[in-house]
C-alpha positions in Angstrom: 15.2 -12.4 7.8 16.7 -12.1 4.3 16.4 -9.9 1.2 14.3 -12.4 -0.6 11.7 -12.3 2.2 11.8 -8.5 2.3 11.3 -8.3 -1.4 8.4 -10.8 -1.4 6.8 -8.9 1.5 7.1 -5.7 -0.5 5.6 -7.3 -3.6 2.7 -8.7 -1.6 2.0 -5.4 0.1 2.6 -6.9 3.6 4.3 -3.9 5.0 1.9 -1.5 6.7 4.4 1.3 6.8 8.1 2.2 6.2 9.0 1.4 9.8 8.1 -2.3 9.3 10.2 -2.4 6.2 13.1 -0.7 7.9 12.9 -3.1 10.9 13.1 -6.1 8.6 16.1 -4.7 6.7 17.9 -3.9 10.0 17.2 -7.4 11.2 19.2 -8.7 8.2 22.2 -6.6 9.3 21.8 -7.7 12.9 21.7 -11.4 11.9 24.7 -10.9 9.6 26.8 -9.4 12.4 25.6 -12.0 14.9 26.0 -15.2 12.9 29.2 -14.3 10.9 32.6 -13.7 12.5 34.0 -10.2 12.2 36.1 -9.9 9.2 34.4 -12.8 7.4 33.4 -12.1 3.8 29.7 -12.3 4.6 30.2 -10.0 7.6 32.1 -7.5 5.5 29.5 -7.5 2.7 26.8 -7.0 5.4 28.7 -3.9 6.6 28.9 -2.6 3.0 25.2 -3.2 2.4 24.4 -1.6 5.8 26.3 1.6 4.8 24.6 1.7 1.5 21.2 1.3 3.1 21.9 3.9 5.8 22.8 6.4 3.1 19.7 5.8 1.0 17.5 5.6 4.1 18.8 9.0 5.3 17.5 10.5 2.1 14.0 9.1 2.6 12.5 12.2 4.1 13.9 14.4 1.4 12.6 12.0 -1.3 9.2 11.8 0.3 9.0 15.6 0.6 9.8 16.0 -3.1 7.4 13.3 -4.3 4.5 13.8 -1.9 1.3 15.0 -3.4 0.3 18.6 -2.6 -1.7 18.9 0.6 -5.3 19.8 0.4 -7.6 21.3 3.0 -9.3 18.6 4.9 -13.0 18.3 4.9 -15.0 17.7 8.1 -15.3 13.9 8.8 -19.1 14.1 8.5 -19.2 14.9 4.8 -19.2 12.2 2.1 -16.2 13.9 0.4 -14.0 12.8 3.4 -14.5 9.2 2.6 -13.5 9.8 -1.0 -10.3 11.6 0.1 -9.4 8.6 2.3 -9.6 6.3 -0.7 -7.4 8.7 -2.7 -4.8 8.7 0.0 -4.5 4.9 -0.1 -4.0 5.1 -3.9 -1.3 7.8 -3.4 0.7 5.4 -1.1 1.1 2.9 -3.9 3.9 4.9 -5.8 5.8 5.0 -2.5 5.8 1.2 -2.3 6.9 1.0 -5.9 9.8 3.4 -5.2 10.9 1.3 -2.2 10.8 -1.8 -4.4 12.9 0.0 -6.9 15.4 1.0 -4.2 15.6 -2.6 -2.9 16.2 -3.9 -6.5 19.0 -1.3 -6.9 20.5 -2.2 -3.5 20.4 -5.9 -4.4 22.1 -5.3 -7.7 24.8 -3.3 -6.0 25.4 -6.0 -3.5 25.7 -8.5 -6.3 28.3 -6.3 -7.9 30.2 -6.2 -4.6 30.3 -10.0 -4.3 
């Protein structure tokens, strides 16, 4: 797993949820630690990137709470309105994907600055 693959998967909408994205990013860190000797430049950059990611990821819940659309009372499942609300929810998820893409781009730029 590498950042290019994660970025491509984000652009193609291949992540079903944030957990899948997080898992792939953490796999990058795992691979970096496993295949590079401790103290090596690549290993050290992996550690820096991991710290940066951890800090940003810790703020995910706060960011989501601040940017989440206001909750609305739910309709019974038997009404046609329920189907329309489900479609709206899918559209509302799109800005979250874009925000994650922007965070990935920012992280990638910061890693480039560190190298």
